[in-house]
Wavefront OBJ file of the C-alpha trace (Angstrom):
o trace
v 4.112 16.913 -89.929
v 4.541 20.344 -88.347
v 1.709 19.591 -85.905
v 3.397 16.378 -84.753
v 6.711 18.196 -84.156
v 4.931 20.926 -82.206
v 3.209 18.343 -80.029
v 6.465 16.506 -79.359
v 8.210 19.771 -78.458
v 5.345 20.763 -76.158
v 5.437 17.347 -74.470
v 9.199 17.644 -73.943
v 8.829 21.082 -72.359
v 5.971 19.878 -70.146
v 7.974 16.812 -69.047
v 10.965 18.963 -68.152
v 8.789 21.309 -66.112
v 7.143 18.432 -64.273
v 10.448 16.755 -63.448
v 11.942 20.071 -62.344
v 8.954 20.703 -60.099
v 9.298 17.303 -58.436
v 12.949 18.015 -57.698
v 12.123 21.364 -56.136
v 9.525 19.780 -53.866
v 12.245 17.759 -52.156
v 15.068 20.283 -52.268
v 15.493 19.857 -48.510
v 17.394 16.596 -48.998
v 20.320 18.347 -50.676
v 22.747 20.807 -49.157
v 22.546 24.385 -50.448
v 25.109 27.125 -49.949
v 24.163 30.215 -47.982
v 25.707 33.555 -47.196
v 23.916 36.137 -45.085
v 24.778 39.283 -43.207
v 23.557 39.534 -39.616
v 23.184 43.241 -38.785
v 24.876 44.570 -35.651
v 23.237 44.819 -32.200
v 21.044 41.719 -32.036
v 20.432 41.711 -35.801
v 18.735 38.912 -37.719
v 19.844 37.280 -40.986
v 18.612 34.115 -42.684
v 19.163 31.569 -45.406
v 16.837 31.270 -48.377
v 13.955 28.816 -48.135
v 13.937 25.089 -48.802
v 10.903 22.835 -48.959
v 10.949 20.386 -46.032
v 10.931 16.762 -47.226
v 10.557 14.945 -43.878
v 8.357 16.170 -41.029
v 10.277 16.953 -37.820
v 13.666 15.946 -39.301
v 16.530 18.036 -37.955
v 17.656 20.991 -40.048
v 21.401 20.585 -40.549
v 24.091 23.107 -41.391
v 27.838 23.536 -41.501
v 29.226 27.027 -41.057
v 32.188 27.818 -43.272
v 32.734 31.260 -41.842
v 31.377 33.496 -39.105
v 33.077 36.834 -39.686
v 35.100 39.109 -37.471
v 35.881 36.664 -34.653
v 32.232 36.788 -33.601
v 29.737 33.996 -32.918
v 26.044 33.881 -33.843
v 22.998 31.914 -32.702
v 20.901 29.838 -35.135
v 17.415 28.333 -35.225
v 15.112 26.593 -37.698
v 12.025 28.495 -38.825
v 8.924 27.467 -40.716
v 5.360 28.693 -41.080
v 4.148 29.581 -37.583
v 7.231 27.970 -36.020
v 10.526 29.231 -34.636
v 12.713 26.624 -32.963
v 15.050 26.922 -30.001
v 18.270 28.841 -30.507
v 21.505 26.904 -30.934
v 24.054 29.196 -29.292
v 27.572 30.334 -30.193
v 27.964 29.108 -33.772
v 31.545 29.715 -34.886
v 33.731 29.018 -37.936
v 33.564 25.362 -39.011
v 30.724 24.365 -36.661
v 28.213 21.673 -37.670
v 24.783 21.874 -36.060
v 21.551 19.895 -36.138
v 18.512 22.021 -35.280
v 15.423 20.431 -33.724
v 12.027 21.476 -35.046
v 8.415 20.414 -35.563
v 8.088 21.639 -39.150
v 5.871 19.533 -41.430
v 6.990 18.156 -44.781
v 6.086 20.398 -47.696
v 6.618 23.555 -45.600
v 8.994 26.382 -46.442
v 11.898 26.178 -44.020
v 14.930 28.378 -43.345
v 17.614 29.050 -40.744
v 17.711 32.402 -38.951
v 20.888 33.742 -37.397
v 21.164 36.346 -34.657
v 24.005 38.020 -32.788
v 24.313 39.600 -29.348
v 23.284 43.074 -28.194
v 26.984 43.761 -27.656
v 27.936 42.959 -31.282
v 28.719 46.360 -32.780
v 29.624 45.106 -36.275
v 27.659 43.401 -39.036
v 28.599 39.711 -39.134
v 28.834 37.700 -42.351
v 27.843 34.015 -42.014
v 28.282 31.420 -44.759
v 28.129 27.662 -45.179
v 25.893 24.853 -46.395
v 22.522 23.640 -45.069
v 19.601 21.346 -45.713
v 16.118 21.186 -44.240
v 15.576 17.424 -44.850
l 1 2 3 4 5 6 7 8 9 10 11 12 13 14 15 16 17 18 19 20 21 22 23 24 25 26 27 28 29 30 31 32 33 34 35 36 37 38 39 40 41 42 43 44 45 46 47 48 49 50 51 52 53 54 55 56 57 58 59 60 61 62 63 64 65 66 67 68 69 70 71 72 73 74 75 76 77 78 79 80 81 82 83 84 85 86 87 88 89 90 91 92 93 94 95 96 97 98 99 100 101 102 103 104 105 106 107 108 109 110 111 112 113 114 115 116 117 118 119 120 121 122 123 124 125 126 127 128 129 130
């Protein structure tokens, strides 16, 4: 009897892990929150990674806040790929970033500020890689 219970428990754990893994593989379909600090003087900050679900689909984000009355630039990045910059992202902006990133690839958004930005800039919002 104990052996049967152990096998059932092991199967339940394995099933949970498999289902969780499938969800993570397509995390790019759901929006995730981000908050990053872009260091002063042309600094670079980024979101965490998502796994791209659809090749070449636009990476989308909505900025909740770009701190200190500054603007930042944003681009999609993947393995061996950095897309064109989308300029002057401000509070409340929604952007769709073009890219040629393949499905299954780790994808993120990088943010940069200008050489004349003398303060660190906090950027937050929601994004998805699709």
